[in-house]
mmCIF file as Biopython writes it, N, C-alpha, C and O atoms, coordinates in Angstrom:
data_model
#
loop_
_atom_site.group_PDB
_atom_site.id
_atom_site.type_symbol
_atom_site.label_atom_id
_atom_site.label_alt_id
_atom_site.label_comp_id
_atom_site.label_asym_id
_atom_site.label_entity_id
_atom_site.label_seq_id
_atom_site.pdbx_PDB_ins_code
_atom_site.Cartn_x
_atom_site.Cartn_y
_atom_site.Cartn_z
_atom_site.occupancy
_atom_site.B_iso_or_equiv
_atom_site.auth_seq_id
_atom_site.auth_asym_id
_atom_site.pdbx_PDB_model_num
ATOM 1   N N  . UNK A ? 1  ? 0.779   -1.306 0.054  1.0 0.0 1  A 1 
ATOM 2   C CA . UNK A ? 1  ? 0.086   -0.036 -0.008 1.0 0.0 1  A 1 
ATOM 3   C C  . UNK A ? 1  ? 1.094   1.169  0.012  1.0 0.0 1  A 1 
ATOM 4   O O  . UNK A ? 1  ? 2.252   1.132  0.427  1.0 0.0 1  A 1 
ATOM 5   N N  . UNK A ? 2  ? 0.456   2.193  -0.493 1.0 0.0 2  A 1 
ATOM 6   C CA . UNK A ? 2  ? 1.184   3.413  -0.927 1.0 0.0 2  A 1 
ATOM 7   C C  . UNK A ? 2  ? 1.021   4.317  0.486  1.0 0.0 2  A 1 
ATOM 8   O O  . UNK A ? 2  ? 0.028   4.449  1.202  1.0 0.0 2  A 1 
ATOM 9   N N  . UNK A ? 3  ? 2.414   4.906  0.620  1.0 0.0 3  A 1 
ATOM 10  C CA . UNK A ? 3  ? 2.496   5.751  1.907  1.0 0.0 3  A 1 
ATOM 11  C C  . UNK A ? 3  ? 2.760   7.187  1.413  1.0 0.0 3  A 1 
ATOM 12  O O  . UNK A ? 3  ? 3.847   7.371  0.865  1.0 0.0 3  A 1 
ATOM 13  N N  . UNK A ? 4  ? 1.873   8.279  1.536  1.0 0.0 4  A 1 
ATOM 14  C CA . UNK A ? 4  ? 2.058   9.467  1.173  1.0 0.0 4  A 1 
ATOM 15  C C  . UNK A ? 4  ? 2.280   10.211 2.281  1.0 0.0 4  A 1 
ATOM 16  O O  . UNK A ? 4  ? 2.179   9.721  3.405  1.0 0.0 4  A 1 
ATOM 17  N N  . UNK A ? 5  ? 2.658   11.672 2.030  1.0 0.0 5  A 1 
ATOM 18  C CA . UNK A ? 5  ? 3.090   12.728 3.043  1.0 0.0 5  A 1 
ATOM 19  C C  . UNK A ? 5  ? 1.712   13.567 3.323  1.0 0.0 5  A 1 
ATOM 20  O O  . UNK A ? 5  ? 1.785   14.565 4.039  1.0 0.0 5  A 1 
ATOM 21  N N  . UNK A ? 6  ? 0.421   13.157 2.746  1.0 0.0 6  A 1 
ATOM 22  C CA . UNK A ? 6  ? -0.530  14.035 2.998  1.0 0.0 6  A 1 
ATOM 23  C C  . UNK A ? 6  ? -1.024  14.282 4.372  1.0 0.0 6  A 1 
ATOM 24  O O  . UNK A ? 6  ? -1.552  15.356 4.662  1.0 0.0 6  A 1 
ATOM 25  N N  . UNK A ? 7  ? -0.852  13.213 5.322  1.0 0.0 7  A 1 
ATOM 26  C CA . UNK A ? 7  ? -1.411  13.132 6.601  1.0 0.0 7  A 1 
ATOM 27  C C  . UNK A ? 7  ? -2.719  12.537 6.855  1.0 0.0 7  A 1 
ATOM 28  O O  . UNK A ? 7  ? -3.341  12.548 7.917  1.0 0.0 7  A 1 
ATOM 29  N N  . UNK A ? 8  ? -3.121  11.913 5.516  1.0 0.0 8  A 1 
ATOM 30  C CA . UNK A ? 8  ? -4.470  11.156 5.660  1.0 0.0 8  A 1 
ATOM 31  C C  . UNK A ? 8  ? -3.972  9.594  5.678  1.0 0.0 8  A 1 
ATOM 32  O O  . UNK A ? 8  ? -3.020  9.123  5.055  1.0 0.0 8  A 1 
ATOM 33  N N  . UNK A ? 9  ? -4.902  8.900  6.588  1.0 0.0 9  A 1 
ATOM 34  C CA . UNK A ? 9  ? -4.826  7.648  6.599  1.0 0.0 9  A 1 
ATOM 35  C C  . UNK A ? 9  ? -5.915  6.919  6.078  1.0 0.0 9  A 1 
ATOM 36  O O  . UNK A ? 9  ? -6.986  7.219  6.606  1.0 0.0 9  A 1 
ATOM 37  N N  . UNK A ? 10 ? -5.978  5.910  5.062  1.0 0.0 10 A 1 
ATOM 38  C CA . UNK A ? 10 ? -7.006  5.293  4.425  1.0 0.0 10 A 1 
ATOM 39  C C  . UNK A ? 10 ? -6.870  3.713  4.492  1.0 0.0 10 A 1 
ATOM 40  O O  . UNK A ? 10 ? -5.974  3.054  3.964  1.0 0.0 10 A 1 
ATOM 41  N N  . UNK A ? 11 ? -7.825  3.282  5.167  1.0 0.0 11 A 1 
ATOM 42  C CA . UNK A ? 11 ? -7.807  1.711  5.304  1.0 0.0 11 A 1 
ATOM 43  C C  . UNK A ? 11 ? -9.257  1.101  5.139  1.0 0.0 11 A 1 
ATOM 44  O O  . UNK A ? 11 ? -10.270 1.780  5.312  1.0 0.0 11 A 1 
ATOM 45  N N  . UNK A ? 12 ? -9.271  -0.107 4.824  1.0 0.0 12 A 1 
ATOM 46  C CA . UNK A ? 12 ? -10.361 -0.756 4.541  1.0 0.0 12 A 1 
ATOM 47  C C  . UNK A ? 12 ? -10.582 -1.833 5.815  1.0 0.0 12 A 1 
ATOM 48  O O  . UNK A ? 12 ? -9.757  -2.696 6.115  1.0 0.0 12 A 1 
ATOM 49  N N  . UNK A ? 13 ? -11.794 -1.622 6.466  1.0 0.0 13 A 1 
ATOM 50  C CA . UNK A ? 13 ? -12.143 -2.645 7.610  1.0 0.0 13 A 1 
ATOM 51  C C  . UNK A ? 13 ? -13.575 -3.238 7.511  1.0 0.0 13 A 1 
ATOM 52  O O  . UNK A ? 13 ? -14.526 -2.717 6.929  1.0 0.0 13 A 1 
ATOM 53  N N  . UNK A ? 14 ? -13.563 -4.375 8.158  1.0 0.0 14 A 1 
ATOM 54  C CA . UNK A ? 14 ? -14.957 -5.032 8.290  1.0 0.0 14 A 1 
ATOM 55  C C  . UNK A ? 14 ? -16.098 -3.933 8.486  1.0 0.0 14 A 1 
ATOM 56  O O  . UNK A ? 14 ? -15.935 -3.121 9.396  1.0 0.0 14 A 1 
ATOM 57  N N  . UNK A ? 15 ? -17.115 -3.863 7.779  1.0 0.0 15 A 1 
ATOM 58  C CA . UNK A ? 15 ? -18.163 -2.936 8.010  1.0 0.0 15 A 1 
ATOM 59  C C  . UNK A ? 15 ? -18.697 -3.271 9.547  1.0 0.0 15 A 1 
ATOM 60  O O  . UNK A ? 15 ? -19.013 -2.331 10.277 1.0 0.0 15 A 1 
ATOM 61  N N  . UNK A ? 16 ? -18.781 -4.552 9.980  1.0 0.0 16 A 1 
ATOM 62  C CA . UNK A ? 16 ? -19.493 -4.702 10.994 1.0 0.0 16 A 1 
ATOM 63  C C  . UNK A ? 16 ? -18.532 -4.153 12.237 1.0 0.0 16 A 1 
ATOM 64  O O  . UNK A ? 16 ? -19.056 -3.697 13.254 1.0 0.0 16 A 1 
ATOM 65  N N  . UNK A ? 17 ? -17.273 -4.219 12.101 1.0 0.0 17 A 1 
ATOM 66  C CA . UNK A ? 17 ? -16.441 -3.612 12.936 1.0 0.0 17 A 1 
ATOM 67  C C  . UNK A ? 17 ? -16.530 -2.075 12.956 1.0 0.0 17 A 1 
ATOM 68  O O  . UNK A ? 17 ? -16.562 -1.504 14.047 1.0 0.0 17 A 1 
ATOM 69  N N  . UNK A ? 18 ? -16.572 -1.375 11.808 1.0 0.0 18 A 1 
ATOM 70  C CA . UNK A ? 18 ? -16.789 -0.081 11.562 1.0 0.0 18 A 1 
ATOM 71  C C  . UNK A ? 18 ? -17.938 0.427  12.259 1.0 0.0 18 A 1 
ATOM 72  O O  . UNK A ? 18 ? -17.867 1.411  12.995 1.0 0.0 18 A 1 
ATOM 73  N N  . UNK A ? 19 ? -18.927 -0.176 12.061 1.0 0.0 19 A 1 
ATOM 74  C CA . UNK A ? 19 ? -20.243 0.193  12.721 1.0 0.0 19 A 1 
ATOM 75  C C  . UNK A ? 19 ? -20.243 -0.104 14.103 1.0 0.0 19 A 1 
ATOM 76  O O  . UNK A ? 19 ? -21.052 0.606  14.701 1.0 0.0 19 A 1 
ATOM 77  N N  . UNK A ? 20 ? -19.585 -0.955 14.881 1.0 0.0 20 A 1 
ATOM 78  C CA . UNK A ? 20 ? -19.291 -1.211 16.217 1.0 0.0 20 A 1 
ATOM 79  C C  . UNK A ? 20 ? -18.470 0.068  16.739 1.0 0.0 20 A 1 
ATOM 80  O O  . UNK A ? 20 ? -18.786 0.675  17.762 1.0 0.0 20 A 1 
ATOM 81  N N  . UNK A ? 21 ? -17.577 0.347  16.069 1.0 0.0 21 A 1 
ATOM 82  C CA . UNK A ? 21 ? -16.448 1.391  16.502 1.0 0.0 21 A 1 
ATOM 83  C C  . UNK A ? 21 ? -17.068 2.729  16.478 1.0 0.0 21 A 1 
ATOM 84  O O  . UNK A ? 21 ? -16.656 3.587  17.258 1.0 0.0 21 A 1 
ATOM 85  N N  . UNK A ? 22 ? -18.039 2.985  15.636 1.0 0.0 22 A 1 
ATOM 86  C CA . UNK A ? 22 ? -18.646 4.312  15.446 1.0 0.0 22 A 1 
ATOM 87  C C  . UNK A ? 22 ? -19.719 4.396  16.722 1.0 0.0 22 A 1 
ATOM 88  O O  . UNK A ? 22 ? -19.975 5.431  17.337 1.0 0.0 22 A 1 
ATOM 89  N N  . UNK A ? 23 ? -20.242 3.191  16.964 1.0 0.0 23 A 1 
ATOM 90  C CA . UNK A ? 23 ? -21.146 3.233  18.232 1.0 0.0 23 A 1 
ATOM 91  C C  . UNK A ? 23 ? -20.521 3.447  19.401 1.0 0.0 23 A 1 
ATOM 92  O O  . UNK A ? 23 ? -20.982 4.285  20.176 1.0 0.0 23 A 1 
ATOM 93  N N  . UNK A ? 24 ? -19.532 2.824  19.673 1.0 0.0 24 A 1 
ATOM 94  C CA . UNK A ? 24 ? -18.698 2.975  21.209 1.0 0.0 24 A 1 
ATOM 95  C C  . UNK A ? 24 ? -18.096 4.508  20.836 1.0 0.0 24 A 1 
ATOM 96  O O  . UNK A ? 24 ? -18.134 5.287  21.788 1.0 0.0 24 A 1 
ATOM 97  N N  . UNK A ? 25 ? -17.616 4.973  19.737 1.0 0.0 25 A 1 
ATOM 98  C CA . UNK A ? 25 ? -16.995 6.281  19.780 1.0 0.0 25 A 1 
ATOM 99  C C  . UNK A ? 25 ? -18.182 7.296  20.094 1.0 0.0 25 A 1 
ATOM 100 O O  . UNK A ? 25 ? -17.871 8.326  20.691 1.0 0.0 25 A 1 
ATOM 101 N N  . UNK A ? 26 ? -19.373 7.119  19.782 1.0 0.0 26 A 1 
ATOM 102 C CA . UNK A ? 26 ? -20.559 8.020  20.025 1.0 0.0 26 A 1 
ATOM 103 C C  . UNK A ? 26 ? -20.790 8.012  21.451 1.0 0.0 26 A 1 
ATOM 104 O O  . UNK A ? 26 ? -20.870 9.087  22.045 1.0 0.0 26 A 1 
ATOM 105 N N  . UNK A ? 27 ? -20.915 6.829  22.113 1.0 0.0 27 A 1 
ATOM 106 C CA . UNK A ? 27 ? -21.083 6.681  23.671 1.0 0.0 27 A 1 
ATOM 107 C C  . UNK A ? 27 ? -20.167 7.668  24.143 1.0 0.0 27 A 1 
ATOM 108 O O  . UNK A ? 27 ? -20.608 8.639  24.756 1.0 0.0 27 A 1 
ATOM 109 N N  . UNK A ? 28 ? -18.775 7.518  23.903 1.0 0.0 28 A 1 
ATOM 110 C CA . UNK A ? 28 ? -17.762 8.241  24.595 1.0 0.0 28 A 1 
ATOM 111 C C  . UNK A ? 28 ? -17.660 9.520  24.077 1.0 0.0 28 A 1 
ATOM 112 O O  . UNK A ? 28 ? -16.698 10.190 24.451 1.0 0.0 28 A 1 
ATOM 113 N N  . UNK A ? 29 ? -18.612 10.100 23.132 1.0 0.0 29 A 1 
ATOM 114 C CA . UNK A ? 29 ? -18.621 11.471 22.412 1.0 0.0 29 A 1 
ATOM 115 C C  . UNK A ? 29 ? -17.178 11.816 21.911 1.0 0.0 29 A 1 
ATOM 116 O O  . UNK A ? 29 ? -16.627 12.894 22.134 1.0 0.0 29 A 1 
ATOM 117 N N  . UNK A ? 30 ? -16.645 10.807 21.228 1.0 0.0 30 A 1 
ATOM 118 C CA . UNK A ? 30 ? -15.213 11.053 20.377 1.0 0.0 30 A 1 
ATOM 119 C C  . UNK A ? 30 ? -15.536 10.640 18.864 1.0 0.0 30 A 1 
ATOM 120 O O  . UNK A ? 30 ? -16.333 9.805  18.437 1.0 0.0 30 A 1 
ATOM 121 N N  . UNK A ? 31 ? -14.675 11.481 18.204 1.0 0.0 31 A 1 
ATOM 122 C CA . UNK A ? 31 ? -14.704 11.187 16.795 1.0 0.0 31 A 1 
ATOM 123 C C  . UNK A ? 31 ? -13.638 10.298 16.518 1.0 0.0 31 A 1 
ATOM 124 O O  . UNK A ? 31 ? -12.702 10.138 17.301 1.0 0.0 31 A 1 
ATOM 125 N N  . UNK A ? 32 ? -13.752 9.670  15.350 1.0 0.0 32 A 1 
ATOM 126 C CA . UNK A ? 32 ? -12.741 8.618  14.908 1.0 0.0 32 A 1 
ATOM 127 C C  . UNK A ? 32 ? -11.445 9.189  14.759 1.0 0.0 32 A 1 
ATOM 128 O O  . UNK A ? 32 ? -10.483 8.506  15.113 1.0 0.0 32 A 1 
ATOM 129 N N  . UNK A ? 33 ? -11.256 10.354 14.284 1.0 0.0 33 A 1 
ATOM 130 C CA . UNK A ? 33 ? -9.962  11.089 14.230 1.0 0.0 33 A 1 
ATOM 131 C C  . UNK A ? 33 ? -9.385  11.287 15.769 1.0 0.0 33 A 1 
ATOM 132 O O  . UNK A ? 33 ? -8.191  11.069 15.971 1.0 0.0 33 A 1 
ATOM 133 N N  . UNK A ? 34 ? -10.161 11.659 16.738 1.0 0.0 34 A 1 
ATOM 134 C CA . UNK A ? 34 ? -9.753  11.965 17.998 1.0 0.0 34 A 1 
ATOM 135 C C  . UNK A ? 34 ? -9.170  10.526 18.574 1.0 0.0 34 A 1 
ATOM 136 O O  . UNK A ? 34 ? -8.002  10.371 18.929 1.0 0.0 34 A 1 
ATOM 137 N N  . UNK A ? 35 ? -10.096 9.599  18.602 1.0 0.0 35 A 1 
ATOM 138 C CA . UNK A ? 35 ? -9.740  8.117  18.883 1.0 0.0 35 A 1 
ATOM 139 C C  . UNK A ? 35 ? -8.323  7.824  18.297 1.0 0.0 35 A 1 
ATOM 140 O O  . UNK A ? 35 ? -7.306  7.666  18.973 1.0 0.0 35 A 1 
ATOM 141 N N  . UNK A ? 36 ? -8.404  7.779  17.041 1.0 0.0 36 A 1 
ATOM 142 C CA . UNK A ? 36 ? -7.151  7.348  16.186 1.0 0.0 36 A 1 
ATOM 143 C C  . UNK A ? 36 ? -5.885  8.052  16.577 1.0 0.0 36 A 1 
ATOM 144 O O  . UNK A ? 36 ? -4.858  7.423  16.830 1.0 0.0 36 A 1 
ATOM 145 N N  . UNK A ? 37 ? -5.964  9.372  16.624 1.0 0.0 37 A 1 
ATOM 146 C CA . UNK A ? 37 ? -4.930  10.168 17.203 1.0 0.0 37 A 1 
ATOM 147 C C  . UNK A ? 37 ? -4.314  10.092 18.616 1.0 0.0 37 A 1 
ATOM 148 O O  . UNK A ? 37 ? -3.172  10.399 18.958 1.0 0.0 37 A 1 
ATOM 149 N N  . UNK A ? 38 ? -5.382  9.590  19.396 1.0 0.0 38 A 1 
ATOM 150 C CA . UNK A ? 38 ? -4.871  9.144  20.911 1.0 0.0 38 A 1 
ATOM 151 C C  . UNK A ? 38 ? -4.270  7.857  20.887 1.0 0.0 38 A 1 
ATOM 152 O O  . UNK A ? 38 ? -3.210  7.665  21.482 1.0 0.0 38 A 1 
ATOM 153 N N  . UNK A ? 39 ? -4.854  6.949  20.250 1.0 0.0 39 A 1 
ATOM 154 C CA . UNK A ? 39 ? -4.644  5.633  20.276 1.0 0.0 39 A 1 
ATOM 155 C C  . UNK A ? 39 ? -3.135  5.307  19.763 1.0 0.0 39 A 1 
ATOM 156 O O  . UNK A ? 39 ? -2.274  4.684  20.384 1.0 0.0 39 A 1 
ATOM 157 N N  . UNK A ? 40 ? -3.028  5.941  18.356 1.0 0.0 40 A 1 
ATOM 158 C CA . UNK A ? 40 ? -1.641  5.940  17.745 1.0 0.0 40 A 1 
ATOM 159 C C  . UNK A ? 40 ? -0.641  6.464  18.395 1.0 0.0 40 A 1 
ATOM 160 O O  . UNK A ? 40 ? 0.409   5.828  18.491 1.0 0.0 40 A 1 
ATOM 161 N N  . UNK A ? 41 ? -0.786  7.759  18.977 1.0 0.0 41 A 1 
ATOM 162 C CA . UNK A ? 41 ? 0.240   8.495  19.646 1.0 0.0 41 A 1 
ATOM 163 C C  . UNK A ? 41 ? 0.711   7.759  20.927 1.0 0.0 41 A 1 
ATOM 164 O O  . UNK A ? 41 ? 1.877   7.742  21.320 1.0 0.0 41 A 1 
ATOM 165 N N  . UNK A ? 42 ? -0.430  7.104  21.580 1.0 0.0 42 A 1 
ATOM 166 C CA . UNK A ? 42 ? 0.197   6.160  22.745 1.0 0.0 42 A 1 
ATOM 167 C C  . UNK A ? 42 ? 0.778   4.841  22.417 1.0 0.0 42 A 1 
ATOM 168 O O  . UNK A ? 42 ? 1.593   4.244  23.121 1.0 0.0 42 A 1 
ATOM 169 N N  . UNK A ? 43 ? 0.287   4.433  21.280 1.0 0.0 43 A 1 
ATOM 170 C CA . UNK A ? 43 ? 1.091   3.125  20.794 1.0 0.0 43 A 1 
ATOM 171 C C  . UNK A ? 43 ? 2.471   3.534  20.361 1.0 0.0 43 A 1 
ATOM 172 O O  . UNK A ? 43 ? 3.368   2.905  20.924 1.0 0.0 43 A 1 
ATOM 173 N N  . UNK A ? 44 ? 2.864   4.484  19.450 1.0 0.0 44 A 1 
ATOM 174 C CA . UNK A ? 44 ? 4.207   4.970  19.146 1.0 0.0 44 A 1 
ATOM 175 C C  . UNK A ? 44 ? 5.000   5.272  20.384 1.0 0.0 44 A 1 
ATOM 176 O O  . UNK A ? 44 ? 6.125   4.782  20.487 1.0 0.0 44 A 1 
ATOM 177 N N  . UNK A ? 45 ? 4.453   6.132  21.452 1.0 0.0 45 A 1 
ATOM 178 C CA . UNK A ? 45 ? 5.089   6.311  22.643 1.0 0.0 45 A 1 
ATOM 179 C C  . UNK A ? 45 ? 5.619   5.096  23.375 1.0 0.0 45 A 1 
ATOM 180 O O  . UNK A ? 45 ? 6.787   5.019  23.757 1.0 0.0 45 A 1 
ATOM 181 N N  . UNK A ? 46 ? 4.648   4.086  23.567 1.0 0.0 46 A 1 
ATOM 182 C CA . UNK A ? 46 ? 4.912   2.887  24.176 1.0 0.0 46 A 1 
ATOM 183 C C  . UNK A ? 46 ? 6.155   2.229  23.579 1.0 0.0 46 A 1 
ATOM 184 O O  . UNK A ? 46 ? 7.133   1.874  24.237 1.0 0.0 46 A 1 
ATOM 185 N N  . UNK A ? 47 ? 5.988   2.087  22.077 1.0 0.0 47 A 1 
ATOM 186 C CA . UNK A ? 47 ? 6.932   1.489  21.389 1.0 0.0 47 A 1 
ATOM 187 C C  . UNK A ? 47 ? 8.393   1.953  21.263 1.0 0.0 47 A 1 
ATOM 188 O O  . UNK A ? 47 ? 9.368   1.230  21.054 1.0 0.0 47 A 1 
ATOM 189 N N  . UNK A ? 48 ? 8.373   3.134  21.408 1.0 0.0 48 A 1 
ATOM 190 C CA . UNK A ? 48 ? 9.669   4.220  21.578 1.0 0.0 48 A 1 
ATOM 191 C C  . UNK A ? 48 ? 10.275  3.746  22.985 1.0 0.0 48 A 1 
ATOM 192 O O  . UNK A ? 48 ? 11.388  3.231  23.087 1.0 0.0 48 A 1 
ATOM 193 N N  . UNK A ? 49 ? 9.458   3.970  23.988 1.0 0.0 49 A 1 
ATOM 194 C CA . UNK A ? 49 ? 10.029  3.581  25.110 1.0 0.0 49 A 1 
ATOM 195 C C  . UNK A ? 49 ? 10.384  2.363  25.315 1.0 0.0 49 A 1 
ATOM 196 O O  . UNK A ? 49 ? 11.334  2.266  26.092 1.0 0.0 49 A 1 
ATOM 197 N N  . UNK A ? 50 ? 9.945   1.316  24.876 1.0 0.0 50 A 1 
ATOM 198 C CA . UNK A ? 50 ? 10.462  -0.160 24.723 1.0 0.0 50 A 1 
ATOM 199 C C  . UNK A ? 50 ? 11.764  -0.301 24.084 1.0 0.0 50 A 1 
ATOM 200 O O  . UNK A ? 50 ? 12.706  -0.934 24.559 1.0 0.0 50 A 1 
ATOM 201 N N  . UNK A ? 51 ? 11.758  0.287  23.050 1.0 0.0 51 A 1 
ATOM 202 C CA . UNK A ? 51 ? 12.946  0.434  22.164 1.0 0.0 51 A 1 
ATOM 203 C C  . UNK A ? 51 ? 14.330  0.889  22.795 1.0 0.0 51 A 1 
ATOM 204 O O  . UNK A ? 51 ? 15.456  0.415  22.648 1.0 0.0 51 A 1 
ATOM 205 N N  . UNK A ? 52 ? 13.835  2.059  23.611 1.0 0.0 52 A 1 
ATOM 206 C CA . UNK A ? 52 ? 14.994  2.925  24.104 1.0 0.0 52 A 1 
ATOM 207 C C  . UNK A ? 52 ? 15.351  2.161  25.453 1.0 0.0 52 A 1 
ATOM 208 O O  . UNK A ? 52 ? 16.503  2.243  25.877 1.0 0.0 52 A 1 
ATOM 209 N N  . UNK A ? 53 ? 14.244  1.304  26.247 1.0 0.0 53 A 1 
ATOM 210 C CA . UNK A ? 53 ? 14.681  0.603  27.400 1.0 0.0 53 A 1 
ATOM 211 C C  . UNK A ? 53 ? 15.588  -0.696 26.778 1.0 0.0 53 A 1 
ATOM 212 O O  . UNK A ? 53 ? 16.682  -1.036 27.227 1.0 0.0 53 A 1 
ATOM 213 N N  . UNK A ? 54 ? 15.052  -1.185 25.916 1.0 0.0 54 A 1 
ATOM 214 C CA . UNK A ? 54 ? 15.744  -2.418 25.133 1.0 0.0 54 A 1 
ATOM 215 C C  . UNK A ? 54 ? 17.253  -1.936 24.944 1.0 0.0 54 A 1 
ATOM 216 O O  . UNK A ? 54 ? 18.175  -2.629 25.374 1.0 0.0 54 A 1 
ATOM 217 N N  . UNK A ? 55 ? 17.475  -0.733 24.290 1.0 0.0 55 A 1 
ATOM 218 C CA . UNK A ? 55 ? 18.774  -0.264 23.741 1.0 0.0 55 A 1 
ATOM 219 C C  . UNK A ? 55 ? 19.582  -0.104 25.198 1.0 0.0 55 A 1 
ATOM 220 O O  . UNK A ? 55 ? 20.653  -0.686 25.376 1.0 0.0 55 A 1 
ATOM 221 N N  . UNK A ? 56 ? 19.067  0.603  26.057 1.0 0.0 56 A 1 
ATOM 222 C CA . UNK A ? 56 ? 19.808  0.788  27.155 1.0 0.0 56 A 1 
ATOM 223 C C  . UNK A ? 56 ? 20.165  -0.457 28.142 1.0 0.0 56 A 1 
ATOM 224 O O  . UNK A ? 56 ? 21.124  -0.412 28.913 1.0 0.0 56 A 1 
ATOM 225 N N  . UNK A ? 57 ? 19.324  -1.531 28.039 1.0 0.0 57 A 1 
ATOM 226 C CA . UNK A ? 57 ? 19.787  -2.869 28.638 1.0 0.0 57 A 1 
ATOM 227 C C  . UNK A ? 57 ? 20.751  -3.566 27.977 1.0 0.0 57 A 1 
ATOM 228 O O  . UNK A ? 57 ? 21.434  -4.411 28.557 1.0 0.0 57 A 1 
ATOM 229 N N  . UNK A ? 58 ? 20.897  -3.263 26.661 1.0 0.0 58 A 1 
ATOM 230 C CA . UNK A ? 58 ? 21.895  -3.825 25.831 1.0 0.0 58 A 1 
ATOM 231 C C  . UNK A ? 58 ? 23.386  -3.520 26.402 1.0 0.0 58 A 1 
ATOM 232 O O  . UNK A ? 58 ? 24.344  -4.293 26.360 1.0 0.0 58 A 1 
ATOM 233 N N  . UNK A ? 59 ? 23.353  -2.204 26.949 1.0 0.0 59 A 1 
ATOM 234 C CA . UNK A ? 59 ? 24.705  -1.856 27.427 1.0 0.0 59 A 1 
ATOM 235 C C  . UNK A ? 59 ? 25.257  -2.393 28.646 1.0 0.0 59 A 1 
ATOM 236 O O  . UNK A ? 59 ? 26.435  -2.232 28.965 1.0 0.0 59 A 1 
ATOM 237 N N  . UNK A ? 60 ? 24.451  -3.001 29.297 1.0 0.0 60 A 1 
ATOM 238 C CA . UNK A ? 60 ? 24.953  -3.499 30.574 1.0 0.0 60 A 1 
ATOM 239 C C  . UNK A ? 60 ? 25.471  -4.816 30.360 1.0 0.0 60 A 1 
ATOM 240 O O  . UNK A ? 60 ? 25.955  -5.449 31.299 1.0 0.0 60 A 1 
#
């Protein structure tokens, strides 16, 4: 899949999952963009921390 520099993320998911996701987000009064930004930022932060922790433990 192509990766552009536009800032857009386009993906195809199961329609049932999409419907359920939007229902849960509506209950939380969040948009898909808010949820994705929060979730992906958290994921990246956790992965980078794990990599840095791993790098630091390699030096011992």
